[in-house]
C-alpha positions in Angstrom: -16.5 -25.3 19.1 -13.5 -26.1 21.5 -10.0 -25.2 20.6 -6.5 -24.2 22.4 -4.1 -22.0 20.6 -1.2 -19.8 21.7 -2.0 -16.3 22.8 0.8 -14.8 20.7 -0.7 -16.4 17.5 -4.5 -15.6 18.4 -3.5 -11.9 19.3 -1.6 -11.6 16.0 -4.3 -13.1 14.0 -6.9 -10.8 15.3 -4.6 -7.8 14.7 -4.5 -8.8 10.7 -8.3 -9.4 10.2 -9.0 -6.2 12.2 -8.1 -4.3 9.0 -11.4 -5.4 7.7 -13.7 -4.9 10.5 -16.2 -2.4 9.6 -17.3 -0.1 12.9 -19.7 2.0 10.7 -22.0 -0.5 8.7 -25.9 -0.7 9.4 -25.1 -4.4 9.7 -24.2 -5.1 12.9 -22.4 -8.3 12.4 -19.9 -6.9 10.2 -18.6 -5.3 13.6 -17.9 -8.9 14.4 -15.0 -11.6 13.5 -15.8 -15.0 12.4 -14.2 -18.0 14.7 -14.4 -21.3 12.6 -12.2 -24.4 12.7 -10.6 -25.3 9.5 -8.8 -28.4 8.8 -7.2 -28.5 12.0 -6.5 -24.9 12.5 -8.3 -21.7 13.5 -9.5 -19.5 10.9 -10.5 -15.9 11.4 -12.5 -13.9 9.0 -13.6 -10.4 8.9 -15.0 -8.2 6.1 -16.7 -4.6 5.4 -18.0 -5.9 2.3 -15.0 -3.9 0.3 -12.3 -6.3 1.7 -12.4 -9.6 3.4 -9.5 -11.1 5.3 -8.8 -14.6 6.4 -6.3 -15.4 8.6 -5.5 -19.1 9.8 -4.1 -19.6 13.4 -2.2 -22.8 14.7 -4.8 -24.7 17.2 -5.5 -27.8 19.0 -9.1 -28.4 17.7 -11.0 -30.6 20.2 -14.5 -30.0 18.9 -15.4 -28.4 15.4 -17.5 -25.3 15.1 -18.2 -21.8 14.4 -19.4 -18.4 15.9 -19.0 -14.7 15.6 -17.7 -12.4 18.2 -17.4 -8.5 18.4 -13.8 -8.0 17.0 -12.8 -5.0 19.5 -14.0 -6.8 22.5 -12.0 -10.1 21.8 -9.1 -8.1 20.6 -8.8 -6.1 23.6 -9.1 -9.2 25.9 -6.7 -11.7 24.1 -4.5 -8.7 23.9 -4.3 -8.3 27.6 -3.6 -11.8 28.0 -0.3 -13.4 29.0 1.8 -15.4 26.3 0.3 -18.7 27.3 -2.4 -21.2 26.0 -5.7 -19.8 25.3 -8.8 -22.1 25.4 -12.0 -20.9 23.3 -15.3 -22.9 23.6 -18.6 -22.3 22.4 -21.5 -24.5 24.0 -24.0 -26.4 21.6 -26.7 -24.0 20.5 -25.0 -20.8 21.9 -23.0 -18.0 20.5 -21.5 -16.9 23.7 -17.6 -17.6 23.6 -15.9 -18.7 26.6 -12.0 -17.4 26.6 -9.7 -18.9 29.3 -6.0 -18.3 29.9 -4.0 -19.0 33.1 -5.7 -16.9 35.9 -8.0 -14.8 33.4 -11.3 -15.7 31.7 -14.0 -14.0 29.9 -17.5 -14.8 28.4 -18.3 -12.8 25.2 -21.5 -12.8 23.9 -21.5 -13.4 19.9 -24.0 -13.9 17.0 -25.3 -16.5 14.5 -22.5 -17.2 12.0 -25.3 -18.2 9.6 -25.8 -14.3 9.2 -22.3 -13.5 8.6 -21.4 -12.8 4.8 -19.5 -15.9 3.2 -15.8 -15.8 1.9 -16.3 -15.9 -1.8 -15.0 -18.5 -3.8 -12.3 -18.3 -6.5 -13.0 -21.6 -8.0 -12.7 -21.3 -11.9 -10.5 -18.2 -11.5 -7.9 -17.1 -13.8 -4.6 -18.6 -13.4 -2.7 -17.2 -10.3 0.2 -14.8 -10.8 2.9 -15.5 -8.3 4.9 -12.7 -6.4 7.5 -12.2 -4.3 6.2 -11.0 -0.8 9.0 -8.5 -0.1 9.1 -7.0 -3.7 5.0 -6.8 -3.6 5.4 -4.8 -0.4 8.1 -2.4 -1.9 5.9 -2.0 -4.9 3.0 -1.1 -3.0 4.8 1.3 -0.7 6.2 3.2 -3.9 2.8 3.5 -6.0 -0.2 3.8 -3.8 0.4 6.9 -2.2 -0.1 8.6 -5.6 -3.4 7.6 -6.1 -6.2 10.2 -5.4 -7.9 10.7 -2.3 -11.2 11.9 -4.1 -13.8 9.5 -5.0 -15.5 11.9 -7.5 -13.1 10.1 -10.2 -13.0 6.6 -9.0 -10.4 5.2 -11.3 -7.9 7.5 -9.8 -8.3 6.0 -6.5 -6.9 2.6 -7.7 -4.0 1.0 -8.7 -3.7 0.0 -12.1 -2.1 -3.5 -12.5 -1.0 -5.0 -15.7 0.8 -8.5 -16.2 2.7 -9.4 -19.6 5.8 -10.2 -21.0 6.8 -11.9 -17.6 6.8 -8.5 -15.9 3.9 -6.9 -13.7 3.4 -3.2 -13.6 2.1 -0.9 -10.8 0.6 2.6 -11.7 -1.0 5.1 -9.7 -2.2 8.6 -10.6 -4.1 11.8 -9.5 -4.2 15.0 -11.5 -1.0 16.1 -10.6 1.4 13.1 -10.3 2.0 9.6 -11.4 4.2 6.7 -9.8 4.9 3.7 -11.9 6.7 0.6 -10.6 7.7 -2.7 -12.5 9.3 -5.6 -11.7 10.0 -9.0 -13.5 8.1 -12.2 -12.9 9.3 -15.7 -12.2 7.0 -17.2 -14.6 5.4 -16.4 -17.9 2.1 -15.3 -16.2 -0.6 -13.0 -18.1 -4.0 -11.7 -16.9 -6.9 -11.4 -19.6 -7.2 -7.7 -19.2 -5.6 -5.1 -16.9 -7.4 -4.8 -13.2 -7.7 -1.6 -11.1 -7.3 -2.4 -7.3 -8.2 0.4 -4.8 -5.3 1.9 -3.3 -6.6 1.8 0.2 -6.8 -2.0 -0.2 -3.3 -2.3 -1.3 -2.1 -0.3 1.6 -3.7 -2.6 4.1 -2.3 -5.6 2.1 1.4 -4.3 2.7 0.7 -3.9 6.4 -0.5 -7.5 7.0 1.4 -9.6 4.3 4.3 -11.8 5.8 8.0 -10.0 5.3 9.1 -13.0 3.1 7.7 -16.0 1.1 5.4 -15.8 -1.9 1.9 -14.4 -2.6 -0.7 -15.5 -5.2 -2.5 -12.8 -7.1 -6.1 -14.6 -8.3 -8.6 -12.6 -10.4 -12.0 -14.1 -9.7 -14.2 -15.5 -12.7 -16.6 -12.5 -12.8 -13.4 -10.1 -12.7 -15.2 -8.1 -10.0 -12.6 -9.1 -7.1 -8.9 -10.0 -6.7 -7.6 -12.3 -4.1 -4.1 -12.2 -2.5 -3.2 -15.6 -1.0 -0.3 -16.2 1.3 0.5 -19.4 3.4 -1.8 -18.0 6.4 -3.5 -15.0 5.1 -5.9 -14.2 2.3 -7.2 -10.8 1.2 -10.0 -10.4 -1.0 -10.9 -7.1 -2.5 -13.5 -5.6 -5.0 -12.0 -4.3 -8.3 -12.7 -0.8 -9.6 -14.8 -0.4 -12.6 -13.5 2.0 -15.4 -10.5 2.6 -17.7 -7.3 3.9 -16.3 -5.9 6.6 -18.8 -2.8 5.4 -21.0 0.0 6.4 -18.4 3.0 5.6 -20.9 1.6 8.9 -22.8 2.2 11.0 -19.8 5.7 9.9 -19.2 8.0 12.2 -20.7 10.4 10.5 -23.2 13.1 13.0 -22.9 14.9 15.6 -20.9 17.1 18.5 -21.2 18.6 18.5 -17.7 19.4 15.6 -15.5 20.7 16.2 -12.0 21.8 13.1 -9.7 21.7 14.3 -6.1 22.2 12.0 -2.8 18.7 11.0 -1.7 18.8 11.7 2.2 20.4 15.1 1.5 17.6 15.9 -1.0 14.9 14.8 1.5 16.5 16.9 4.2 16.7 19.9 1.9 13.1 19.7 1.1 12.1 19.0 4.8 14.1 22.3 5.6 11.8 24.4 3.2 8.5 22.3 3.8 7.1 24.8 6.8 7.5 28.1 4.5 5.8 26.0 1.4 3.0 25.0 3.6 1.9 28.5 3.9 2.6 29.4 0.2 0.1 26.6 -1.3 2.9 24.1 -1.2 5.1 26.2 -3.7 8.7 25.0 -3.9 11.0 26.2 -6.3 13.9 23.8 -7.5 16.7 25.5 -9.2 19.4 23.2 -11.1 22.6 24.9 -11.9 26.0 23.8 -13.4 29.3 25.2 -12.9 31.2 26.2 -16.0 29.8 23.7 -18.3 31.1 20.9 -16.1 29.1 18.1 -14.4 29.6 19.6 -11.0 26.6 21.6 -9.9 24.0 22.3 -7.2 20.3 21.7 -6.7 18.5 24.6 -4.8 15.3 24.1 -2.9 13.7 27.5 -2.1 10.2 28.3 -0.6 8.9 31.8 0.5 5.7 32.4 2.5 4.5 36.2 2.7 4.2 37.6 6.1 6.2 34.3 7.3 9.5 34.3 5.7 11.6 31.9 3.6 13.8 28.8 3.5 16.4 27.9 1.0 18.5 24.7 0.9 21.4 24.0 -1.7 23.0 20.7 -2.1 25.6 19.2 -4.5 24.7 17.5 -7.7 26.0 15.9 -10.5 24.3 17.9 -13.5 24.0 17.3 -17.2 22.3 19.8 -19.4 21.4 23.5 -19.1 20.4 25.5 -15.9 16.7 25.0 -15.0 14.2 26.2 -12.8 10.9 24.6 -12.2 8.0 24.7 -9.4 6.8 21.5 -7.5 4.3 20.7 -4.9 6.4 20.3 -1.7 4.3 17.1 -0.6 5.0 15.4 -3.8 8.5 15.9 -3.4 8.6 14.6 0.1 6.3 11.7 -0.5 8.3 10.2 -3.2 11.9 10.7 -1.4 10.3 8.7 1.5 9.7 5.7 -0.5 13.0 5.8 -2.5 16.0 3.6 -1.0 18.7 3.8 -3.3 21.5 6.2 -2.2 21.0 8.6 -5.1 18.2 10.0 -7.2 18.0 11.7 -10.5 15.8 14.8 -11.2 15.1 15.1 -14.8 13.6 18.4 -16.2 12.8 19.6 -19.9 11.2 23.1 -19.1 9.6 25.0 -16.3 6.1 24.2 -18.2 6.5 20.5 -18.7 6.2 17.4 -16.2 9.5 16.6 -14.1 10.4 13.0 -13.3 12.1 11.5 -10.2 13.6 8.1 -10.3 16.1 5.9 -8.3 19.3 6.2 -9.6 22.1 3.4 -9.6 25.1 4.1 -12.0 26.9 0.6 -11.5 23.9 -1.6 -11.3 20.8 -2.6 -13.2 18.1 0.5 -12.5 15.2 0.0 -10.5 12.1 0.2 -13.0 10.3 3.0 -10.9 9.2 6.5 -12.5 7.5 9.5 -10.8 6.0 12.1 -12.8 5.2 15.6 -11.3 3.2 18.0 -12.8 4.9 21.6 -12.5 3.0 24.3 -10.8 2.4 27.9 -12.0 5.4 30.1 -12.4 3.4 33.3 -12.3 2.8 33.0 -8.6 
């Protein structure tokens, strides 16, 4: 193999596939990245057997071929090079990669590419679902964080994906919260069944996706894997087996009180009481009050930690309904406020013992189809 490519392109490609490199596997070759010529470009591929990432780099191909090299070693070396042409060559019957650029060179011992796991084929897969890359990244950001970290219940470590009626819906939940984000599709795509994608996979996908363009989501024929395909990047992930609960039953259908608040002010108020909430099991009291039965009201965030102190912050709000007090986990509040970018949010409450809802608020535009449900904490504490 002999190719020439730009340092910045190769460095970017190696950074992308690094998200799938395994450093803890019992298979040493999984710590490597595959380098292979592919239709006039250089293909980089890495996998940890749960996800696999392909990235294509523009290159001048002088001789076809392939090899694998330790991912960290070649990434570190290429990253140290100046922005100039980089020559990669592998002699016949050898797995040593020669890397040369301007006044720097290195020889990196590799391994036989025949030992590297193949990238699964998507031939015979279901019809692809075409997504806008920017919107997909936003949907992942607003949902994946709500999935559980605990592997004891695998279905809750995933994000449920539904496609029907020209709409795609992402949902993630643990035992205490639920995040649901839906968006319209340009075409009338459908999937035979819902799929469960590991939240960790989607988080990695959001990091490596281009900021514009389209992405195709393709479910493999045996429905055990999903492929996200863009112009220069493919990410293939296993799917989680199991049945996700009917999350629509969890979303409150009504509320007795709604407070509309400035998003940044609400986030700042939550941050101000967080140091005290951390020392009291994350307990944060949210008090919604109106003034003399008008819509002018306040939302007060309060946390008290024994032997530490207390913090309280009050912000103005537009309030509909009766006064309410409910206890939320401060982390669950700060998490959602970090992913909502509308100027205002709505906080909807029915009672201290029933779930609350936080959603983006747009009074004069079409609302964003995003709902975040938080279970209340005990009021006896």
